[in-house]
DSSP file (Angstrom, degrees, kcal/mol; ACC not computed):
  #  RESIDUE AA STRUCTURE BP1 BP2  ACC     N-H-->O    O-->H-N    N-H-->O    O-->H-N    TCO  KAPPA ALPHA  PHI   PSI    X-CA   Y-CA   Z-CA
    1    1 A M              0   0    0      0, 0.0   132,-0.1     0, 0.0     2,-0.0   0.000 360.0 360.0 360.0 137.2   -6.4   10.0   35.2
    2    2 A S     >  -     0   0    0      1,-0.1     4,-1.6     4,-0.0     5,-0.1  -0.187 360.0-108.3 -77.8 168.6   -6.2   13.7   36.2
    3    3 A F  H  > S+     0   0    0      2,-0.2     4,-2.9     1,-0.2     5,-0.2   0.906 120.3  53.3 -61.0 -44.5   -7.1   16.7   34.1
    4    4 A V  H  > S+     0   0    0      1,-0.2     4,-3.0     2,-0.2     5,-0.2   0.929 107.8  52.1 -63.6 -43.4   -3.4   17.6   33.7
    5    5 A D  H  > S+     0   0    0      2,-0.2     4,-2.8     1,-0.2    -1,-0.2   0.908 109.4  48.5 -56.3 -41.3   -2.7   14.1   32.4
    6    6 A N  H  X S+     0   0    0     -4,-1.6     4,-2.6     2,-0.2     5,-0.3   0.925 112.1  49.9 -67.4 -43.5   -5.4   14.4   29.9
    7    7 A V  H  X S+     0   0    0     -4,-2.9     4,-2.9     1,-0.2    -2,-0.2   0.952 110.7  48.5 -65.6 -45.1   -4.1   17.8   28.8
    8    8 A I  H  X S+     0   0    0     -4,-3.0     4,-2.3    -5,-0.2    -2,-0.2   0.927 113.6  47.7 -60.6 -44.8   -0.6   16.4   28.4
    9    9 A N  H  X S+     0   0    0     -4,-2.8     4,-2.3    -5,-0.2    -1,-0.2   0.907 113.2  48.2 -60.2 -40.8   -1.8   13.4   26.3
   10   10 A T  H  X S+     0   0    0     -4,-2.6     4,-3.0     2,-0.2     5,-0.2   0.913 110.9  50.4 -64.6 -43.9   -3.9   15.5   24.2
   11   11 A T  H  X S+     0   0    0     -4,-2.9     4,-2.4    -5,-0.3    -2,-0.2   0.907 110.4  49.6 -59.3 -43.0   -1.0   17.9   23.7
   12   12 A K  H  X S+     0   0    0     -4,-2.3     4,-2.0     2,-0.2    -1,-0.2   0.882 111.1  49.6 -64.0 -41.9    1.3   15.1   22.7
   13   13 A N  H  X S+     0   0    0     -4,-2.3     4,-2.6     2,-0.2     5,-0.2   0.931 112.5  47.5 -59.9 -46.2   -1.3   13.7   20.2
   14   14 A V  H  X S+     0   0    0     -4,-3.0     4,-2.2     1,-0.2    -2,-0.2   0.912 112.6  49.6 -65.7 -38.4   -1.7   17.2   18.6
   15   15 A A  H  X S+     0   0    0     -4,-2.4     4,-2.3     1,-0.2    -1,-0.2   0.876 110.9  48.9 -69.4 -35.7    2.0   17.7   18.4
   16   16 A A  H  X S+     0   0    0     -4,-2.0     4,-2.3     2,-0.2    -2,-0.2   0.916 113.2  47.1 -73.6 -41.3    2.5   14.3   16.8
   17   17 A T  H  X S+     0   0    0     -4,-2.6     4,-2.2     2,-0.2    -2,-0.2   0.888 112.2  50.8 -60.9 -39.7   -0.3   14.9   14.2
   18   18 A A  H  X S+     0   0    0     -4,-2.2     4,-2.7    -5,-0.2    -2,-0.2   0.917 110.7  48.5 -61.4 -47.5    1.2   18.3   13.5
   19   19 A G  H  X S+     0   0    0     -4,-2.3     4,-2.3     1,-0.2    -2,-0.2   0.897 110.9  50.3 -65.2 -40.1    4.6   16.8   13.0
   20   20 A K  H  X S+     0   0    0     -4,-2.3     4,-2.2     2,-0.2    -1,-0.2   0.911 110.7  48.8 -60.6 -46.4    3.3   14.2   10.7
   21   21 A K  H  X S+     0   0    0     -4,-2.2     4,-2.5     2,-0.2    -2,-0.2   0.904 110.9  51.3 -59.0 -44.3    1.4   16.7    8.6
   22   22 A T  H  X S+     0   0    0     -4,-2.7     4,-2.4     2,-0.2    -2,-0.2   0.908 109.2  50.1 -56.4 -45.3    4.5   18.9    8.4
   23   23 A D  H  X S+     0   0    0     -4,-2.3     4,-2.5     1,-0.2    -2,-0.2   0.908 111.0  49.4 -61.7 -42.7    6.6   15.9    7.2
   24   24 A E  H  X S+     0   0    0     -4,-2.2     4,-2.7     1,-0.2    -1,-0.2   0.916 110.8  49.8 -67.5 -42.7    3.9   15.1    4.6
   25   25 A A  H  X S+     0   0    0     -4,-2.5     4,-2.3     2,-0.2    -1,-0.2   0.893 111.8  48.2 -65.0 -38.1    3.9   18.8    3.3
   26   26 A I  H  X S+     0   0    0     -4,-2.4     4,-2.3     2,-0.2    -2,-0.2   0.907 112.8  47.5 -67.0 -38.7    7.7   18.9    3.1
   27   27 A R  H  X S+     0   0    0     -4,-2.5     4,-2.5     2,-0.2    -2,-0.2   0.906 111.8  51.8 -61.5 -43.0    7.8   15.6    1.2
   28   28 A T  H  X S+     0   0    0     -4,-2.7     4,-2.3    -5,-0.2    -2,-0.2   0.945 111.2  46.4 -57.3 -51.5    5.1   16.8   -1.1
   29   29 A S  H  X S+     0   0    0     -4,-2.3     4,-2.3     1,-0.2    -2,-0.2   0.878 111.7  50.8 -67.2 -36.1    7.0   20.0   -1.8
   30   30 A K  H  X S+     0   0    0     -4,-2.3     4,-2.4     1,-0.2    -1,-0.2   0.914 111.5  47.8 -67.4 -39.3   10.3   18.2   -2.4
   31   31 A L  H  X S+     0   0    0     -4,-2.5     4,-2.2     2,-0.2    -2,-0.2   0.847 111.3  50.6 -68.9 -31.5    8.6   15.8   -4.8
   32   32 A K  H  X S+     0   0    0     -4,-2.3     4,-2.4     2,-0.2    -2,-0.2   0.927 110.4  48.8 -62.2 -47.8    6.9   18.6   -6.7
   33   33 A I  H  X S+     0   0    0     -4,-2.3     4,-2.5     1,-0.2     5,-0.2   0.928 113.3  48.1 -62.6 -44.9   10.2   20.5   -7.0
   34   34 A K  H  X S+     0   0    0     -4,-2.4     4,-2.5     1,-0.2    -1,-0.2   0.899 110.5  51.6 -63.5 -40.7   11.9   17.4   -8.3
   35   35 A S  H  X S+     0   0    0     -4,-2.2     4,-2.1     1,-0.2    -1,-0.2   0.860 109.8  49.3 -65.4 -35.1    9.1   16.7  -10.7
   36   36 A S  H  X S+     0   0    0     -4,-2.4     4,-1.8     2,-0.2    -2,-0.2   0.923 112.2  46.7 -68.8 -41.4    9.3   20.2  -12.1
   37   37 A Q  H  X S+     0   0    0     -4,-2.5     4,-2.7     1,-0.2    -2,-0.2   0.914 113.2  50.5 -65.6 -40.2   13.1   19.9  -12.6
   38   38 A L  H  X S+     0   0    0     -4,-2.5     4,-2.0     1,-0.2    -1,-0.2   0.886 108.4  52.3 -66.7 -36.9   12.7   16.5  -14.2
   39   39 A N  H  X S+     0   0    0     -4,-2.1     4,-2.1     2,-0.2    -1,-0.2   0.878 110.5  47.5 -65.0 -37.8   10.0   17.8  -16.6
   40   40 A S  H  X S+     0   0    0     -4,-1.8     4,-2.1     2,-0.2    -2,-0.2   0.911 111.5  51.1 -63.6 -45.6   12.3   20.6  -17.6
   41   41 A D  H  X S+     0   0    0     -4,-2.7     4,-1.9     2,-0.2    -2,-0.2   0.848 109.5  49.7 -60.3 -37.3   15.1   18.2  -18.1
   42   42 A I  H  X S+     0   0    0     -4,-2.0     4,-2.5     2,-0.2    -1,-0.2   0.911 109.1  52.1 -67.5 -43.0   12.9   15.9  -20.3
   43   43 A K  H  X S+     0   0    0     -4,-2.1     4,-2.0     1,-0.2    -2,-0.2   0.869 110.2  49.6 -63.3 -37.6   11.8   18.9  -22.4
   44   44 A S  H  X S+     0   0    0     -4,-2.1     4,-2.3     2,-0.2    -1,-0.2   0.891 110.2  49.4 -64.4 -42.2   15.6   19.7  -22.9
   45   45 A K  H  X S+     0   0    0     -4,-1.9     4,-2.9     2,-0.2    -2,-0.2   0.927 109.1  52.5 -67.0 -41.7   16.3   16.1  -23.9
   46   46 A Y  H  X S+     0   0    0     -4,-2.5     4,-2.6     1,-0.2    -1,-0.2   0.924 109.3  50.9 -58.9 -43.3   13.4   16.2  -26.4
   47   47 A E  H  X S+     0   0    0     -4,-2.0     4,-2.0     2,-0.2    -1,-0.2   0.906 110.9  47.1 -61.9 -41.6   14.9   19.4  -27.9
   48   48 A K  H  X S+     0   0    0     -4,-2.3     4,-2.5     2,-0.2    -2,-0.2   0.899 110.5  53.3 -62.7 -39.5   18.3   17.8  -28.2
   49   49 A L  H  X S+     0   0    0     -4,-2.9     4,-2.7     1,-0.2    -2,-0.2   0.930 109.5  48.3 -61.9 -45.4   16.7   14.7  -29.8
   50   50 A G  H  X S+     0   0    0     -4,-2.6     4,-2.0     1,-0.2    -1,-0.2   0.879 111.8  48.7 -61.7 -40.6   14.9   17.0  -32.4
   51   51 A T  H  X S+     0   0    0     -4,-2.0     4,-2.6     2,-0.2    -1,-0.2   0.872 110.9  50.8 -69.4 -33.7   18.2   18.8  -33.2
   52   52 A L  H  X S+     0   0    0     -4,-2.5     4,-2.5     2,-0.2    -2,-0.2   0.930 112.6  47.0 -67.4 -42.3   20.0   15.4  -33.6
   53   53 A V  H  X S+     0   0    0     -4,-2.7     4,-1.9     2,-0.2    -1,-0.2   0.869 112.1  50.1 -62.3 -37.1   17.2   14.2  -36.0
   54   54 A Y  H  X S+     0   0    0     -4,-2.0     4,-2.9    -5,-0.2     5,-0.2   0.923 111.8  47.5 -71.4 -42.1   17.3   17.4  -37.9
   55   55 A E  H  X S+     0   0    0     -4,-2.6     4,-2.2     1,-0.2     6,-0.4   0.871 111.0  50.6 -68.6 -32.2   21.1   17.2  -38.3
   56   56 A M  H  X S+     0   0    0     -4,-2.5     4,-1.5     2,-0.2     5,-0.3   0.904 114.6  45.1 -68.1 -38.2   21.0   13.6  -39.4
   57   57 A S  H  < S+     0   0    0     -4,-1.9    -2,-0.2    -5,-0.2    -1,-0.2   0.871 114.5  48.2 -65.3 -39.3   18.4   14.5  -41.9
   58   58 A R  H  < S+     0   0    0     -4,-2.9    -2,-0.2     1,-0.2    -1,-0.2   0.916 122.1  32.7 -68.4 -42.9   20.2   17.5  -43.1
   59   59 A T  H  < S-     0   0    0     -4,-2.2    -2,-0.2    -5,-0.2    -1,-0.2   0.705  97.9-130.7 -83.9 -21.6   23.6   15.8  -43.5
   60   60 A G     <  +     0   0    0     -4,-1.5     2,-0.5     1,-0.3    -3,-0.2   0.533  66.1 127.4  76.6   9.3   22.3   12.5  -44.5
   61   61 A E        -     0   0    0     -6,-0.4     2,-0.7    -5,-0.3    -1,-0.3  -0.831  53.6-140.9 -98.1 128.0   24.5   10.8  -41.9
   62   62 A K        -     0   0    0     -2,-0.5     2,-0.7    -3,-0.1     3,-0.2  -0.818  16.5-175.6 -93.0 118.9   22.9    8.4  -39.5
   63   63 A D     >  +     0   0    0     -2,-0.7     4,-2.3     1,-0.2     3,-0.2  -0.641  15.4 163.3-109.5  68.9   24.2    8.6  -35.9
   64   64 A T  H  > S+     0   0    0     -2,-0.7     4,-2.9     1,-0.2     5,-0.2   0.827  71.5  59.0 -64.3 -31.7   22.2    5.7  -34.5
   65   65 A E  H  > S+     0   0    0      2,-0.2     4,-2.0     1,-0.2    -1,-0.2   0.947 109.9  41.2 -59.5 -50.9   24.5    5.5  -31.4
   66   66 A A  H  > S+     0   0    0      2,-0.2     4,-2.1    -3,-0.2    -2,-0.2   0.869 116.2  51.4 -62.0 -40.7   23.7    9.0  -30.3
   67   67 A F  H  X S+     0   0    0     -4,-2.3     4,-2.2     1,-0.2    -2,-0.2   0.931 110.7  46.5 -63.1 -46.9   20.0    8.6  -31.2
   68   68 A D  H  X S+     0   0    0     -4,-2.9     4,-2.2     2,-0.2    -2,-0.2   0.854 111.5  51.9 -67.2 -36.0   19.7    5.4  -29.2
   69   69 A A  H  X S+     0   0    0     -4,-2.0     4,-1.9    -5,-0.2    -1,-0.2   0.914 110.2  50.0 -65.9 -41.3   21.6    7.1  -26.1
   70   70 A M  H  X S+     0   0    0     -4,-2.1     4,-2.1     2,-0.2    -2,-0.2   0.900 110.6  48.9 -68.3 -39.3   19.2   10.0  -26.3
   71   71 A I  H  X S+     0   0    0     -4,-2.2     4,-2.6     1,-0.2    -1,-0.2   0.912 110.8  50.7 -63.9 -41.7   16.1    7.7  -26.4
   72   72 A A  H  X S+     0   0    0     -4,-2.2     4,-2.1     2,-0.2    -2,-0.2   0.866 108.8  50.7 -63.3 -36.4   17.4    5.8  -23.4
   73   73 A E  H  X S+     0   0    0     -4,-1.9     4,-2.6     2,-0.2     5,-0.2   0.913 112.2  47.5 -67.3 -43.4   18.0    9.0  -21.4
   74   74 A I  H  X S+     0   0    0     -4,-2.1     4,-2.4     2,-0.2    -2,-0.2   0.946 111.5  50.7 -70.4 -44.5   14.4   10.1  -22.1
   75   75 A N  H  X S+     0   0    0     -4,-2.6     4,-2.5     2,-0.2    -1,-0.2   0.933 111.5  48.0 -57.0 -47.8   13.0    6.7  -21.2
   76   76 A A  H  X S+     0   0    0     -4,-2.1     4,-2.3     1,-0.2    -1,-0.2   0.925 112.3  48.7 -58.8 -48.5   15.0    6.7  -17.9
   77   77 A A  H  X S+     0   0    0     -4,-2.6     4,-2.1     1,-0.2    -1,-0.2   0.869 110.6  50.9 -65.0 -36.9   13.8   10.3  -17.1
   78   78 A N  H  X S+     0   0    0     -4,-2.4     4,-2.4     2,-0.2    -1,-0.2   0.893 109.8  50.0 -65.0 -39.0   10.1    9.4  -17.9
   79   79 A A  H  X S+     0   0    0     -4,-2.5     4,-2.1    -5,-0.2    -2,-0.2   0.936 111.6  47.9 -68.0 -40.4   10.3    6.3  -15.6
   80   80 A E  H  X S+     0   0    0     -4,-2.3     4,-2.0     1,-0.2    -2,-0.2   0.928 112.0  50.6 -60.9 -40.5   11.8    8.5  -12.7
   81   81 A L  H  X S+     0   0    0     -4,-2.1     4,-2.5     1,-0.2    -1,-0.2   0.900 108.9  51.4 -64.0 -43.7    9.0   11.0  -13.4
   82   82 A A  H  X S+     0   0    0     -4,-2.4     4,-1.8     1,-0.2    -1,-0.2   0.859 107.9  51.9 -62.9 -35.5    6.4    8.3  -13.2
   83   83 A D  H  X S+     0   0    0     -4,-2.1     4,-1.9     2,-0.2    -2,-0.2   0.906 110.3  49.6 -67.1 -40.8    7.8    7.0   -9.8
   84   84 A I  H  X S+     0   0    0     -4,-2.0     4,-2.5     1,-0.2    -2,-0.2   0.902 109.6  50.1 -63.9 -41.2    7.6   10.6   -8.4
   85   85 A E  H  X S+     0   0    0     -4,-2.5     4,-2.7     1,-0.2    -1,-0.2   0.877 108.3  53.0 -63.9 -36.8    4.1   11.0   -9.6
   86   86 A K  H  X S+     0   0    0     -4,-1.8     4,-2.1     2,-0.2    -1,-0.2   0.890 109.3  49.3 -65.0 -40.1    3.2    7.7   -7.9
   87   87 A Q  H  X S+     0   0    0     -4,-1.9     4,-2.0     2,-0.2    -2,-0.2   0.885 111.0  50.1 -64.1 -41.4    4.7    8.9   -4.7
   88   88 A L  H  X S+     0   0    0     -4,-2.5     4,-2.0     2,-0.2    -2,-0.2   0.921 109.3  51.1 -61.9 -43.6    2.7   12.2   -4.9
   89   89 A D  H  X>S+     0   0    0     -4,-2.7     5,-3.3     1,-0.2     4,-1.0   0.927 109.4  50.4 -60.5 -41.9   -0.5   10.3   -5.6
   90   90 A E  H ><5S+     0   0    0     -4,-2.1     3,-0.8     1,-0.2    -1,-0.2   0.935 111.4  48.5 -57.2 -44.6    0.2    8.1   -2.4
   91   91 A L  H 3<5S+     0   0    0     -4,-2.0    -1,-0.2     1,-0.3    -2,-0.2   0.852 115.3  45.6 -64.9 -33.3    0.8   11.3   -0.3
   92   92 A K  H 3<5S-     0   0    0     -4,-2.0    -1,-0.3    -5,-0.1    -2,-0.2   0.543 116.1-114.3 -92.0  -4.5   -2.5   12.7   -1.7
   93   93 A G  T <<5 +     0   0    0     -4,-1.0    13,-2.9    -3,-0.8    14,-0.3   0.806  69.6 138.4  77.6  29.5   -4.5    9.5   -1.2
   94   94 A K  E   < -A  105   0A   0     -5,-3.3     2,-0.3    11,-0.2    -1,-0.3  -0.757  35.1-166.5-108.8 154.2   -4.9    9.0   -4.9
   95   95 A V  E     -A  104   0A   0      9,-2.8     9,-2.4    -2,-0.3     2,-0.4  -0.996  19.4-128.5-134.8 143.9   -4.8    5.9   -7.1
   96   96 A A  E     -A  103   0A   0     -2,-0.3     7,-0.2     7,-0.2     6,-0.2  -0.756  29.6-116.3 -90.4 130.5   -4.7    5.5  -11.0
   97   97 A C     >  -     0   0    0      5,-2.9     4,-1.3    -2,-0.4    21,-0.1  -0.476  15.5-143.4 -63.8 134.6   -7.2    3.2  -12.6
   98   98 A P  T  4 S+     0   0    0      0, 0.0    -1,-0.2     0, 0.0    20,-0.1   0.784  96.4  45.7 -70.1 -26.7   -5.4    0.4  -14.2
   99   99 A A  T  4 S+     0   0    0     18,-0.1    -2,-0.0     3,-0.1    19,-0.0   0.946 132.5   8.6 -80.5 -51.6   -7.9    0.4  -17.1
  100  100 A C  T  4 S-     0   0    0      2,-0.1    -1,-0.1    16,-0.0    -4,-0.0   0.542  90.0-122.4-114.5  -6.9   -8.3    4.0  -18.1
  101  101 A G     <  +     0   0    0     -4,-1.3     0, 0.0     1,-0.3     0, 0.0   0.347  56.9 148.0  88.3 -10.0   -5.5    5.9  -16.1
  102  102 A V        -     0   0    0     -6,-0.2    -5,-2.9     1,-0.1     2,-0.5  -0.338  45.5-128.9 -62.5 141.3   -7.9    8.3  -14.3
  103  103 A K  E     +A   96   0A   0     -7,-0.2     2,-0.3    -9,-0.1    -7,-0.2  -0.801  38.4 160.5 -91.7 129.7   -6.8    9.3  -10.8
  104  104 A T  E     -A   95   0A   0     -9,-2.4    -9,-2.8    -2,-0.5     7,-0.1  -0.854  46.9 -66.0-139.9 173.1   -9.3    8.9   -8.1
  105  105 A D  E >   -A   94   0A   0     -2,-0.3     3,-1.0   -11,-0.2   -11,-0.2  -0.347  40.3-130.6 -62.9 140.9   -9.5    8.6   -4.2
  106  106 A N  T 3  S+     0   0    0    -13,-2.9    15,-0.3     1,-0.2    -1,-0.1   0.580 102.3  72.5 -72.0  -7.7   -7.9    5.4   -3.0
  107  107 A D  T 3  S+     0   0    0    -14,-0.3    -1,-0.2    13,-0.1    14,-0.1   0.858  78.6  95.9 -68.7 -35.2  -11.0    4.8   -0.9
  108  108 A N    <   -     0   0    0     -3,-1.0     3,-0.1     1,-0.1    -4,-0.1  -0.235  59.2-161.1 -66.8 142.8  -13.0    3.9   -4.0
  109  109 A A  S    S+     0   0    0      1,-0.1     9,-2.2     8,-0.1     2,-0.3   0.720  78.0  35.4 -89.9 -22.4  -13.3    0.3   -5.0
  110  110 A F  B    S-B  117   0B   0      7,-0.3     7,-0.2   -13,-0.0     6,-0.1  -0.947  91.4-100.0-132.4 153.1  -14.3    1.0   -8.6
  111  111 A C     >  -     0   0    0      5,-2.7     4,-1.2    -2,-0.3    -8,-0.0  -0.499  22.4-145.3 -69.1 129.6  -13.2    3.7  -11.1
  112  112 A P  T  4 S+     0   0    0      0, 0.0    -1,-0.1     0, 0.0    -8,-0.0   0.625  95.7  45.6 -67.0 -17.4  -15.8    6.5  -11.4
  113  113 A K  T  4 S+     0   0    0      3,-0.1    -2,-0.0   -11,-0.1    -3,-0.0   0.874 132.1   8.0 -90.2 -52.9  -15.0    6.8  -15.1
  114  114 A C  T  4 S-     0   0    0      2,-0.1     0, 0.0   -12,-0.1     0, 0.0   0.570  90.3-121.6-115.3  -7.4  -15.0    3.3  -16.5
  115  115 A G     <  +     0   0    0     -4,-1.2     3,-0.1     1,-0.2     0, 0.0   0.415  57.1 150.4  90.5  -5.4  -16.2    1.2  -13.6
  116  116 A A        -     0   0    0     -6,-0.1    -5,-2.7     1,-0.1     2,-0.4  -0.212  56.0 -99.9 -62.7 153.8  -13.0   -1.0  -13.5
  117  117 A K  B     -B  110   0B   0     -7,-0.2    -7,-0.3   -20,-0.0    -1,-0.1  -0.641  38.2-138.3 -75.6 129.8  -12.1   -2.5  -10.1
  118  118 A L        -     0   0    0     -9,-2.2   -21,-0.1    -2,-0.4     3,-0.1  -0.506  28.5 -92.3 -82.9 150.4   -9.3   -0.5   -8.5
  119  119 A P        -     0   0    0      0, 0.0     2,-0.2     0, 0.0    -1,-0.1  -0.330  46.0-106.7 -61.9 143.6   -6.5   -2.1   -6.7
  120  120 A E        -     0   0    0      1,-0.1   -13,-0.1    -3,-0.1   -11,-0.1  -0.490  32.5-121.9 -73.5 139.2   -7.0   -2.6   -3.0
  121  121 A K        -     0   0    0    -15,-0.3    -1,-0.1    -2,-0.2     2,-0.1  -0.554  31.8-102.4 -80.0 147.5   -5.0   -0.3   -0.8
  122  122 A P        -     0   0    0      0, 0.0     2,-0.6     0, 0.0    -1,-0.1  -0.383  35.3-117.6 -65.4 143.6   -2.7   -1.9    1.7
  123  123 A V        -     0   0    0     -2,-0.1     2,-0.4    -3,-0.1    -3,-0.0  -0.735  25.5-141.4 -90.1 126.5   -4.0   -1.9    5.2
  124  124 A E        -     0   0    0     -2,-0.6     2,-0.4     1,-0.0    -1,-0.0  -0.675  13.2-127.7 -87.8 132.1   -1.8    0.1    7.5
  125  125 A E        -     0   0    0     -2,-0.4     2,-0.7     1,-0.0    -1,-0.0  -0.650  18.6-145.9 -76.9 131.5   -1.3   -1.3   11.0
  126  126 A V        -     0   0    0     -2,-0.4     2,-0.8     2,-0.0    -1,-0.0  -0.887   9.7-161.2 -97.9 118.5   -2.1    1.3   13.7
  127  127 A V        -     0   0    0     -2,-0.7     2,-0.4     2,-0.0    -2,-0.0  -0.858   6.5-158.5-102.2 111.9    0.1    0.9   16.6
  128  128 A E        -     0   0    0     -2,-0.8     3,-0.0     1,-0.0    -2,-0.0  -0.725  15.2-128.8 -93.2 139.0   -1.3    2.6   19.7
  129  129 A E        -     0   0    0     -2,-0.4     2,-0.1     1,-0.1    -1,-0.0  -0.652  32.1-105.7 -80.3 136.1    0.9    3.5   22.4
  130  130 A P        -     0   0    0      0, 0.0     2,-0.6     0, 0.0    -1,-0.1  -0.336  28.0-124.2 -60.8 137.2   -0.2    2.3   25.8
  131  131 A V        -     0   0    0     -2,-0.1     2,-0.7    -3,-0.0    -3,-0.0  -0.699  22.7-147.4 -83.7 123.3   -1.6    5.0   28.1
  132  132 A I        -     0   0    0     -2,-0.6     2,-0.9     2,-0.0    -1,-0.0  -0.828   4.6-148.9 -96.5 117.8    0.4    4.9   31.4
  133  133 A N        +     0   0    0     -2,-0.7    -2,-0.0     1,-0.1    -1,-0.0  -0.770  18.2 177.7 -88.5 110.6   -1.7    5.8   34.4
  134  134 A E        +     0   0    0     -2,-0.9     2,-0.4     2,-0.0    -1,-0.1  -0.057  22.6 149.3-105.0  33.2    0.4    7.5   36.8
  135  135 A D        -     0   0    0      1,-0.1    -2,-0.1     2,-0.1     0, 0.0  -0.549  24.3-173.8 -68.3 120.5   -2.4    8.2   39.3
  136  136 A K        -     0   0    0     -2,-0.4    -1,-0.1     0, 0.0    -2,-0.0   0.057  54.2 -93.9-109.2  23.1   -0.7    8.1   42.8
  137  137 A G              0   0    0      1,-0.1    -2,-0.1     0, 0.0     0, 0.0   0.791 360.0 360.0  76.0  24.5   -3.8    8.4   44.8
  138  138 A E              0   0    0      0, 0.0    -1,-0.1     0, 0.0    -3,-0.0   0.464 360.0 360.0 -77.8 360.0   -3.7   12.2   45.1
């Protein structure tokens, strides 16, 4: 393999790595923005729930249908937020301990806080592209 071929292959590898890192940074930014918006939405829903409870207490009328609907909305938003946080943890290489909830590196086998066994991370298959030798006897 000639020097030029080595330079081209190295450049391709660097460009692929840079593209992957850029994609990860963009995904992380989008997830953080969505998380922030969702947190704001949840806070607003809690305020509406508080207002509803206050009005029900003040008037003595029970509006369980509106109350239950608001609780369902909050639960759905919290579930969506948990999913976003899980995606962010995966991008950061973190895992939550199933016993105590502490987030730690996914390379650890045990939780550094409580010692519980952490879930094993899935093994990613690395597919290597074959190197084509185009040496023409020059």
